[in-house]
C-alpha positions as CSV (number, residue, x, y, z in Angstrom):
1,M,10.6,187.3,10.1
2,N,11.0,187.8,6.4
3,V,8.0,189.6,4.9
4,N,7.7,190.1,1.2
5,E,6.7,193.8,1.3
6,N,5.3,194.0,-2.2
7,K,3.4,190.7,-2.2
8,Q,-0.2,191.5,-1.2
9,I,-2.1,188.2,-1.2
10,G,-5.3,189.0,0.6
11,I,-7.9,191.5,1.4
12,I,-9.6,191.6,4.8
13,A,-13.3,190.7,4.5
14,K,-14.4,190.5,8.2
15,V,-13.0,191.4,11.6
16,S,-14.3,189.7,14.7
17,G,-12.0,190.5,17.6
18,P,-8.8,188.4,17.3
19,L,-10.3,186.6,14.3
20,I,-9.9,188.0,10.8
21,V,-11.4,186.6,7.6
22,A,-9.6,187.5,4.4
23,R,-10.2,186.6,0.7
24,N,-7.8,185.9,-2.2
25,M,-5.9,183.6,0.1
26,K,-5.7,180.4,-2.1
27,D,-1.9,180.5,-2.1
28,V,-1.4,180.2,1.7
29,Q,-1.3,177.0,3.8
30,M,-2.6,176.0,7.1
31,Y,-0.7,177.5,10.1
32,D,1.2,179.9,7.8
33,V,2.1,183.2,9.5
34,V,0.8,186.3,7.8
35,R,1.1,190.0,8.4
36,V,-2.3,191.8,8.7
37,S,-2.9,195.4,7.5
38,E,-0.3,198.1,7.1
39,K,0.3,197.8,10.9
40,R,1.9,194.4,10.1
41,L,0.1,192.5,13.0
42,I,1.2,189.0,13.4
43,G,-1.4,186.3,12.5
44,E,-1.6,182.6,11.8
45,V,-3.9,180.9,9.3
46,I,-6.2,178.5,11.2
47,E,-8.9,177.7,8.6
48,L,-9.1,177.6,4.8
49,R,-12.3,177.5,2.7
50,G,-11.8,178.0,-1.0
51,D,-9.9,181.3,-1.3
52,M,-11.1,182.5,2.1
53,A,-8.8,182.1,5.1
54,S,-9.5,182.6,8.9
55,I,-6.6,184.2,10.7
56,Q,-6.1,184.3,14.4
57,V,-4.2,187.5,15.2
58,Y,-1.8,187.6,18.1
59,E,-2.2,191.3,18.7
60,E,-4.9,193.8,19.4
61,T,-7.1,194.3,16.2
62,A,-8.7,197.6,17.2
63,G,-8.7,200.0,14.2
64,I,-8.4,197.2,11.6
65,G,-11.2,197.2,9.0
66,P,-12.4,195.4,5.8
67,G,-10.5,196.1,2.7
68,E,-7.0,196.3,4.3
69,P,-4.2,194.1,2.9
70,V,-2.8,190.8,4.2
71,Y,0.8,190.0,3.5
72,F,2.3,186.5,3.9
73,T,5.7,185.1,4.9
74,N,5.5,181.5,3.5
75,E,6.6,180.3,6.9
76,P,4.8,178.5,9.7
77,L,4.8,180.0,13.2
78,S,8.3,179.0,14.4
79,V,10.7,179.5,17.4
80,E,14.3,180.6,17.1
81,L,16.5,178.0,18.8
82,A,20.1,179.1,19.7
83,P,22.3,180.3,22.6
84,G,20.5,183.1,24.4
85,L,17.2,181.3,25.2
86,I,18.2,180.6,28.9
87,E,17.4,183.7,31.1
88,G,15.1,184.9,28.4
89,I,11.7,186.4,29.1
90,F,9.4,186.0,26.1
91,D,5.7,186.5,25.2
92,G,3.5,183.8,23.8
93,I,5.1,184.1,20.3
94,Q,8.6,184.4,21.5
95,R,9.0,188.1,21.3
96,P,11.7,189.2,23.9
97,L,9.9,191.3,26.4
98,K,13.0,192.9,27.9
99,V,14.3,194.0,24.5
100,I,10.9,195.5,23.7
101,Y,10.7,197.2,27.1
102,D,14.1,198.8,26.6
103,K,13.2,199.9,23.1
104,F,9.6,200.9,23.4
105,G,8.7,201.1,27.1
106,D,6.0,199.1,29.0
107,R,3.6,198.7,26.1
108,I,4.2,196.4,23.1
109,P,3.6,198.5,20.0
110,L,1.4,196.9,17.3
111,G,3.3,195.1,14.6
112,T,6.5,195.0,16.6
113,D,9.1,193.0,14.7
114,V,12.3,192.5,16.7
115,P,14.6,189.5,16.5
116,K,13.5,186.8,18.9
117,L,17.1,186.2,20.0
118,D,20.0,188.6,20.1
119,H,21.6,188.2,16.7
120,E,24.6,190.4,17.5
121,R,25.8,188.9,20.7
122,I,29.2,187.2,20.5
123,W,29.4,183.6,21.8
124,D,32.5,181.4,22.3
125,F,31.9,178.4,20.1
126,K,34.1,175.3,20.7
127,K,34.0,172.7,18.0
128,S,33.5,169.0,18.8
129,V,34.1,167.7,15.2
130,E,36.8,168.0,12.6
131,V,36.9,168.4,8.8
132,G,36.2,165.1,7.1
133,D,34.0,163.7,10.0
134,E,30.8,162.0,9.0
135,V,27.8,163.5,11.0
136,N,24.2,162.6,11.2
137,E,21.1,164.4,12.4
138,G,21.3,165.3,16.0
139,D,25.1,165.0,16.3
140,I,26.9,167.7,18.3
141,L,29.0,170.1,16.2
142,G,30.3,172.1,19.1
143,V,29.3,173.7,22.4
144,V,28.8,177.2,23.8
145,Q,28.7,178.0,27.6
146,E,25.3,179.7,27.5
147,T,25.3,180.4,31.3
148,P,27.6,179.2,34.1
149,V,25.4,176.1,34.6
150,V,24.1,175.4,31.0
151,E,26.4,174.1,28.2
152,H,24.5,174.7,25.0
153,R,25.1,171.9,22.5
154,V,24.9,173.0,18.8
155,M,23.4,170.1,16.9
156,V,23.1,169.0,13.3
157,P,19.5,169.9,12.3
158,P,17.0,167.0,11.9
159,T,16.9,165.5,8.4
160,L,20.5,166.5,7.6
161,S,23.6,164.3,7.4
162,G,26.9,164.3,5.5
163,T,30.6,165.1,5.7
164,I,32.0,168.1,7.5
165,T,33.8,170.3,4.9
166,E,34.4,173.3,7.1
167,I,34.2,173.8,10.9
168,Y,34.7,177.1,12.8
169,N,36.2,177.5,16.3
170,G,36.1,180.7,18.3
171,E,33.9,183.7,18.7
172,A,30.8,184.0,16.6
173,R,27.3,185.3,16.4
174,I,24.3,182.9,16.2
175,V,23.7,183.9,12.6
176,D,27.3,183.3,11.5
177,V,28.2,180.1,9.6
178,I,30.0,177.8,12.0
179,A,30.1,174.7,9.8
180,K,29.5,173.4,6.3
181,I,28.2,169.8,5.6
182,R,28.3,168.1,2.2
183,T,25.3,165.8,1.9
184,A,25.1,162.5,0.0
185,N,23.9,164.2,-3.2
186,G,26.9,166.5,-3.2
187,Q,25.0,169.6,-2.0
188,E,26.9,171.8,0.6
189,V,24.8,173.1,3.4
190,E,25.8,176.0,5.7
191,I,25.1,175.6,9.4
192,T,24.6,178.4,11.9
193,M,24.0,178.2,15.6
194,L,20.5,179.5,15.0
195,Q,17.8,177.0,14.1
196,R,14.1,177.7,13.4
197,W,11.5,175.1,14.2
198,P,7.7,175.1,13.7
199,V,6.1,175.2,17.1
200,R,3.3,172.8,16.2
201,R,5.6,170.1,14.9
202,P,7.2,167.7,17.5
203,R,10.9,167.4,17.2
204,P,12.0,163.9,16.2
205,Y,13.9,161.4,18.3
206,K,15.1,157.8,18.0
207,K,12.7,156.1,20.4
208,K,10.6,156.7,23.5
209,L,11.7,155.0,26.7
210,A,9.6,153.7,29.7
211,P,10.0,156.0,32.8
212,H,12.0,154.4,35.6
213,E,13.3,157.2,37.8
214,P,11.4,159.7,39.9
215,M,11.7,163.5,39.3
216,V,12.5,164.4,42.9
217,T,10.7,167.6,43.9
218,G,11.5,167.9,47.6
219,Q,7.7,168.2,48.3
220,R,6.9,165.4,50.7
221,V,3.3,164.8,49.6
222,I,4.4,164.4,46.0
223,D,7.6,162.4,46.3
224,T,6.3,160.0,48.9
225,L,2.6,159.5,48.1
226,F,2.2,160.6,44.5
227,P,5.5,160.7,42.7
228,I,6.1,161.8,39.1
229,A,8.7,160.1,36.9
230,I,11.3,161.9,34.8
231,G,9.6,162.4,31.5
232,G,6.2,162.1,33.1
233,I,3.1,164.2,32.8
234,A,1.0,165.6,35.7
235,A,-2.0,167.8,36.2
236,I,-2.7,170.1,39.2
237,P,-6.4,170.9,39.2
238,G,-7.8,173.1,41.9
239,P,-10.2,176.0,42.6
240,F,-9.2,179.6,43.0
241,G,-6.9,180.2,46.0
242,S,-5.9,176.5,46.5
243,G,-2.3,177.1,45.7
244,K,-1.8,175.8,42.2
245,T,0.7,178.5,41.3
246,V,2.7,178.2,44.5
247,V,3.0,174.4,43.9
248,Q,4.2,175.1,40.4
249,H,6.7,177.7,41.7
250,Q,8.0,175.1,44.2
251,L,8.4,172.5,41.5
252,A,10.2,175.0,39.2
253,K,12.6,175.9,42.1
254,W,13.3,172.4,43.4
255,A,12.4,169.7,40.9
256,D,15.2,167.5,39.7
257,A,15.5,169.0,36.2
258,D,18.4,170.6,34.4
259,I,16.3,173.2,32.5
260,I,13.0,174.8,33.6
261,V,10.5,176.3,31.0
262,Y,7.8,178.2,32.8
263,V,4.8,179.2,30.7
264,G,2.4,181.7,32.4
265,C,-0.6,181.2,30.1
266,G,-3.4,183.6,30.8
267,E,-2.6,184.0,34.5
268,R,-2.6,187.2,36.5
269,G,0.2,189.6,35.7
270,N,1.1,189.9,39.4
271,E,1.9,186.2,39.6
272,M,4.3,186.4,36.7
273,T,5.8,189.5,38.3
274,D,6.4,187.4,41.4
275,V,8.2,184.8,39.2
276,L,10.2,187.5,37.4
277,N,11.3,189.0,40.8
278,E,11.9,185.7,42.6
279,F,13.8,183.6,40.1
280,P,16.7,186.0,39.6
281,E,17.1,186.3,43.4
282,L,16.6,182.6,44.3
283,K,19.8,180.7,44.8
284,D,19.8,177.3,43.0
285,P,20.8,174.6,45.6
286,K,22.3,172.4,42.9
287,T,24.6,175.0,41.3
288,G,24.9,177.9,43.7
289,E,23.9,180.3,40.9
290,T,20.5,182.0,40.6
291,L,17.6,179.9,39.3
292,M,17.3,182.1,36.1
293,K,20.6,180.6,34.9
294,R,18.7,177.5,33.9
295,T,15.2,178.9,33.2
296,V,13.2,180.2,30.2
297,L,10.1,182.3,31.0
298,I,7.2,182.7,28.7
299,A,4.8,185.4,30.0
300,N,1.4,185.6,28.4
301,T,-0.7,187.1,31.0
302,S,-4.5,187.5,31.1
303,N,-4.4,191.0,29.8
304,M,-2.5,190.1,26.6
305,P,-4.4,189.2,23.4
306,V,-6.3,186.0,24.0
307,A,-5.2,184.2,20.7
308,A,-1.5,184.3,21.8
309,R,-2.4,182.0,24.7
310,E,-2.8,179.2,22.2
311,A,0.6,179.8,20.7
312,S,2.4,180.1,24.1
313,I,1.9,176.4,25.1
314,Y,3.5,175.3,21.8
315,T,6.3,177.8,22.0
316,G,7.2,176.5,25.5
317,I,7.1,172.8,24.5
318,A,9.2,173.4,21.4
319,I,11.9,175.1,23.4
320,A,11.7,172.2,26.0
321,E,12.2,169.6,23.2
322,Y,15.2,171.5,21.9
323,Y,17.0,171.2,25.2
324,R,15.8,167.6,25.6
325,D,17.6,166.8,22.3
326,M,20.8,168.1,23.9
327,G,20.5,165.3,26.5
328,Y,19.0,167.5,29.3
329,R,16.1,166.8,31.7
330,V,13.6,169.5,31.1
331,A,10.6,170.4,33.2
332,I,7.8,172.5,31.6
333,M,5.3,174.2,33.8
334,A,2.1,175.3,32.1
335,D,0.0,177.7,34.3
336,S,-2.7,177.2,33.3
337,T,-4.1,175.0,30.6
338,S,-7.6,176.1,31.4
339,R,-6.9,179.6,30.2
340,W,-5.4,178.1,27.0
341,A,-8.6,176.0,26.6
342,E,-10.7,179.2,27.1
343,A,-8.7,180.8,24.2
344,L,-9.5,177.7,22.0
345,R,-13.2,178.1,23.0
346,E,-13.3,181.8,22.1
347,M,-11.6,181.2,18.7
348,S,-13.9,178.2,18.0
349,S,-17.0,180.2,18.7
350,R,-15.8,183.1,16.4
351,L,-15.1,180.5,13.7
352,E,-18.8,179.4,14.2
353,E,-17.8,175.8,14.7
354,M,-20.2,173.4,16.2
355,P,-19.6,173.6,20.0
356,G,-18.9,170.6,22.2
357,E,-19.5,170.2,25.9
358,E,-19.8,173.6,27.7
359,G,-19.0,175.4,24.5
360,Y,-15.5,174.0,24.2
361,P,-14.6,172.8,20.7
362,A,-14.9,169.1,19.9
363,Y,-11.2,168.9,19.4
364,L,-10.3,170.0,22.9
365,A,-9.2,166.6,24.1
366,S,-7.0,165.9,21.0
367,R,-5.3,169.4,21.3
368,L,-4.5,168.7,25.0
369,A,-3.2,165.3,24.1
370,E,-1.0,166.8,21.4
371,F,0.6,169.0,24.0
372,Y,1.1,166.4,26.8
373,E,2.2,163.6,24.5
374,R,5.2,165.7,23.5
375,A,6.6,165.1,27.0
376,G,8.5,161.9,27.7
377,L,11.9,160.2,28.2
378,V,13.6,159.6,24.9
379,E,16.8,158.4,23.2
380,T,17.7,161.5,21.1
381,L,19.0,161.6,17.6
382,G,22.8,161.5,17.2
383,K,25.3,158.7,17.5
384,E,26.2,159.6,21.1
385,G,23.0,157.9,22.3
386,R,21.9,160.8,24.6
387,I,19.0,160.4,26.9
388,G,16.8,163.4,27.3
389,A,13.4,164.1,29.0
390,V,10.6,166.6,29.0
391,S,8.4,166.4,32.1
392,A,5.1,168.4,31.7
393,I,3.1,169.7,34.6
394,G,0.0,171.5,33.8
395,A,-2.2,173.5,36.2
396,V,-6.0,173.3,35.6
397,S,-8.4,175.9,36.9
398,P,-11.9,174.4,36.9
399,P,-14.6,176.9,37.6
400,G,-15.6,176.5,41.3
401,G,-13.2,173.6,41.7
402,D,-15.5,171.3,39.7
403,T,-13.2,168.7,38.1
404,S,-16.1,167.1,36.2
405,E,-15.9,170.0,33.7
406,P,-14.4,169.2,30.2
407,V,-10.9,170.6,30.6
408,S,-10.2,168.6,33.8
409,Q,-11.8,165.4,32.4
410,A,-9.9,165.6,29.1
411,T,-6.7,166.2,31.0
412,L,-7.3,163.3,33.4
413,R,-7.6,160.9,30.4
414,I,-4.1,161.8,29.3
415,V,-1.9,162.5,32.4
416,K,-0.7,159.8,34.7
417,V,-0.4,161.9,37.9
418,F,-3.3,163.8,39.4
419,W,-2.5,166.2,42.3
420,G,-6.0,167.3,43.2
421,L,-6.0,170.5,45.2
422,S,-8.7,170.9,47.9
423,A,-10.3,174.2,48.8
424,S,-11.1,172.9,52.3
425,L,-7.5,172.1,53.0
426,A,-6.4,175.5,51.7
427,Y,-9.0,177.2,54.0
428,R,-7.5,175.3,56.9
429,R,-4.1,176.6,55.9
430,H,-2.8,173.2,55.0
431,F,-0.3,173.6,52.2
432,P,0.4,172.1,49.8
433,A,-3.4,171.5,49.6
434,I,-3.1,168.2,47.7
435,D,-6.0,166.0,48.7
436,W,-4.5,162.6,49.6
437,L,-7.8,160.8,49.2
438,R,-8.5,162.1,45.6
439,S,-5.0,162.3,44.2
440,Y,-3.1,159.4,42.5
441,S,0.1,158.5,40.6
442,L,0.2,155.8,37.9
443,Y,4.0,155.8,38.0
444,E,4.2,154.2,41.4
445,D,4.7,150.7,40.1
446,D,7.4,151.9,37.7
447,L,9.3,153.6,40.5
448,I,9.0,151.1,43.3
449,E,12.3,149.4,42.3
450,F,14.1,152.7,42.3
451,F,12.9,153.8,45.8
452,N,13.5,150.4,47.4
453,K,16.9,150.0,45.9
454,N,18.2,153.6,46.3
455,I,16.6,154.8,49.4
456,K,15.4,151.9,51.7
457,P,14.1,148.4,51.0
458,T,11.0,149.2,53.0
459,W,10.1,152.4,51.2
460,S,7.1,151.0,49.3
461,S,5.6,149.1,52.2
462,Q,5.9,152.2,54.4
463,V,4.2,154.4,51.8
464,Q,1.4,151.9,51.4
465,E,0.8,151.7,55.2
466,T,0.7,155.6,55.3
467,K,-2.0,155.6,52.6
468,D,-4.0,152.9,54.5
469,I,-3.8,155.0,57.7
470,L,-5.1,158.1,56.0
471,Q,-7.9,156.0,54.3
472,D,-8.8,154.5,57.7
473,E,-8.9,158.0,59.3
474,S,-11.5,159.1,56.6
475,K,-13.7,156.1,57.5
476,L,-13.4,156.6,61.3
477,E,-14.2,160.3,61.0
478,E,-17.7,159.3,59.7
479,I,-18.2,157.2,62.8
480,V,-17.0,160.1,65.1
481,R,-19.3,162.5,63.4
482,L,-22.3,160.2,64.1
483,V,-21.6,158.8,67.6
484,G,-18.5,160.7,69.0
485,V,-14.9,159.8,69.5
486,D,-15.5,157.9,72.8
487,S,-17.3,155.2,70.9
488,L,-14.0,154.2,69.2
489,E,-11.6,151.5,70.5
490,F,-8.2,152.8,71.6
491,Q,-6.5,151.1,68.6
492,D,-8.8,153.1,66.2
493,R,-8.2,156.3,68.2
494,L,-4.4,155.7,67.9
495,T,-4.9,155.3,64.1
496,M,-6.7,158.7,64.0
497,E,-3.9,160.3,66.1
498,T,-1.3,158.8,63.8
499,A,-3.1,160.1,60.7
500,R,-3.2,163.6,62.3
501,S,0.6,163.4,62.9
502,V,1.1,162.3,59.3
503,R,-1.0,165.2,58.1
504,E,0.5,167.9,60.3
505,D,4.1,166.7,60.8
506,F,4.7,165.2,57.4
507,L,2.3,166.3,54.6
508,H,2.0,169.9,55.8
509,Q,5.0,171.8,54.3
510,I,5.9,175.5,54.5
511,A,7.2,176.8,51.2
512,F,8.6,180.0,52.8
513,D,10.6,178.2,55.5
514,E,14.3,178.0,54.7
515,I,14.6,174.4,55.8
516,D,11.1,173.0,55.3
517,T,10.8,174.2,51.7
518,Y,12.8,171.2,50.4
519,T,13.1,167.7,51.9
520,S,15.4,165.0,50.5
521,L,14.1,161.5,49.9
522,N,16.2,160.2,52.8
523,K,14.7,162.8,55.2
524,Q,11.2,162.0,54.0
525,F,11.7,158.3,54.7
526,G,13.2,159.1,58.2
527,I,10.3,161.4,59.3
528,L,7.7,158.9,58.1
529,K,9.6,156.0,59.7
530,S,9.6,157.8,63.1
531,I,5.8,158.4,63.0
532,L,5.1,154.8,62.0
533,T,7.5,153.3,64.6
534,W,5.7,155.3,67.3
535,Y,2.4,154.0,65.9
536,H,3.5,150.3,65.7
537,L,4.9,150.3,69.3
538,G,1.7,152.1,70.4
539,Q,-0.5,149.4,69.0
540,D,1.7,146.7,70.7
541,A,1.4,148.6,74.0
542,L,-2.4,148.9,73.7
543,R,-2.6,145.1,73.3
544,E,-0.8,144.9,76.6
545,N,-3.3,147.2,78.2
546,A,-1.0,150.3,78.4
547,S,-2.5,153.7,79.0
548,F,-3.7,155.4,75.8
549,N,-3.3,158.9,77.3
550,R,0.3,158.3,78.2
551,I,1.0,157.0,74.6
552,I,-0.4,160.1,72.9
553,N,1.2,162.4,75.4
554,M,4.7,161.1,75.1
555,K,7.4,163.8,75.1
556,V,9.1,162.3,72.0
557,R,6.1,163.4,69.9
558,E,7.1,167.0,70.1
559,R,10.5,166.0,68.7
560,I,8.8,164.0,65.9
561,G,6.7,167.0,65.1
562,R,9.8,169.2,64.6
563,M,11.8,166.7,62.5
564,K,10.9,168.6,59.3
565,Y,12.8,171.6,60.6
566,I,16.1,169.6,61.1
567,K,18.8,170.6,58.6
568,E,19.7,167.9,56.1
569,A,23.3,167.7,57.4
570,D,22.2,166.9,60.9
571,F,19.2,164.7,60.1
572,D,20.6,161.2,60.2
573,Q,22.1,161.8,63.7
574,E,18.9,163.4,65.0
575,C,16.7,160.8,63.5
576,E,18.7,158.0,65.2
577,A,18.4,159.8,68.6
578,I,14.6,160.2,68.1
579,M,14.2,156.5,67.3
580,K,16.1,155.6,70.4
581,E,13.9,158.0,72.5
582,I,10.7,156.4,71.1
583,N,11.9,152.9,72.1
584,L,13.1,154.1,75.5
585,E,9.7,155.8,76.3
586,Y,7.8,152.7,75.3
587,Q,10.1,150.5,77.5
588,D,9.4,152.7,80.5
589,L,5.7,152.8,79.7
590,M,5.5,149.0,79.7
591,K,7.5,148.9,83.0
592,G,4.9,151.2,84.5
593,E,7.5,153.9,85.0
594,D,7.4,157.5,83.9
595,L,10.7,159.1,83.1
596,Y,9.3,162.6,83.1
597,A,7.2,162.3,86.3
């Protein structure tokens, strides 16, 4: 960051934790970055009143006092966008943690100013245009193989268009000039691979598109019952210990996305340590490389300065938008937006703003919407007509699991998928602990055509029947609690038994089992079809006065229960064999015979 060393523009008047008030600040603008005191702490202007400015400081302010100077940069808080982002581990304001660790050890010194990306690393730039070509904003000038699985597309910056007068091909650093463009007014602009972009400003695109394809996650309760679309937005609210972080880890590992941006915002340090240790070791099923080869990590743990949490969310979404503009499908995981909202609340109270509900600022909902609305499926800038997407999934940590609190309610008004985690399911060791009675997806109608066309024509009817069975079980449980299970008709008892099978054999999924951790859509359909076929034939048999006990004790039920452990390559054959066995057992039941007697 370029700091004018001699330009003192302000004097600190007040220090209140991460909030500093300075005077003589009439020349700065909202969201300008400043350097506070001789320690050069990084801060951002968040309020202006006359010549007084309130600055939120992204570092520890201990030892700072009134009368110390404030320097300004004339720049908004920005991210550096260039090859080298993938596999990077950054803090909330995009400082590279590994570089800082190698240079200074395991504590970030105050005022640390290191390049956000490696400016000296050599990349092999391969041009895509020639001298004399007309280019517009968003057009691809050339490519760099950033990792074995990510091709980095160097684009013309937004708002720039003209004629290529020079284009480079070969090895270059991100700060080297790789092209020159003559604009319509005759000005010649030098282009490097490095772009800077203000984190609070959404990157432009041609138009937003309606979602039409699911983001397959391999998690059965999500893909089948509550799917999210590519370019969709989802929230995962749940109390402490209900598995929010594990669900997000699973989505980061398995979701159908080209690039993963994982933002650890105010979460425990040991959870980020798990991510940092796991992702480099985890083999990506799509590419055979490690997951880090297509991941950007932003670690802003709970022991880091609280104000930096606010920046971390914007840093993550700005990086996600950059890869979206290349035509990639990006998934951003924010864990958790509640910690981010707590940082907003703390800064708001220090600014002495009028508090809203539960002390949160009145603008909480609009700030959340600003973040989530930057997700979406879009047609990007550039004449190639690329389609890119950012899918945003935010964890919410309501105190005591109470989703009536302001952060959860503000989030629910924005997102279209709600995966509500249940403490009671978690305590019963049912994971993912997504409550099928409270959760919903508003993308279902948009995705029915895809599922019915690409998987099986009966997908949507099968899913609806499964939901009906789970709803019926909830109603029947009320009766059982009052008067006992013996008061139910056999048809209702079979419905309850089927719901139990759906819960235990289908919805319950073990994240740490090599096979069960991921289930394809075809396998999800097959498991559910086997359970429902057994249920339909059982209802038919009961109408013919067959034995209820013999139906629920069929040997094939053990095979149905173990279907989720069948390898994908063997599944179709095994599924067909199980379906035959279901039909054979029912035929023998109706004949009054017992094959296994």
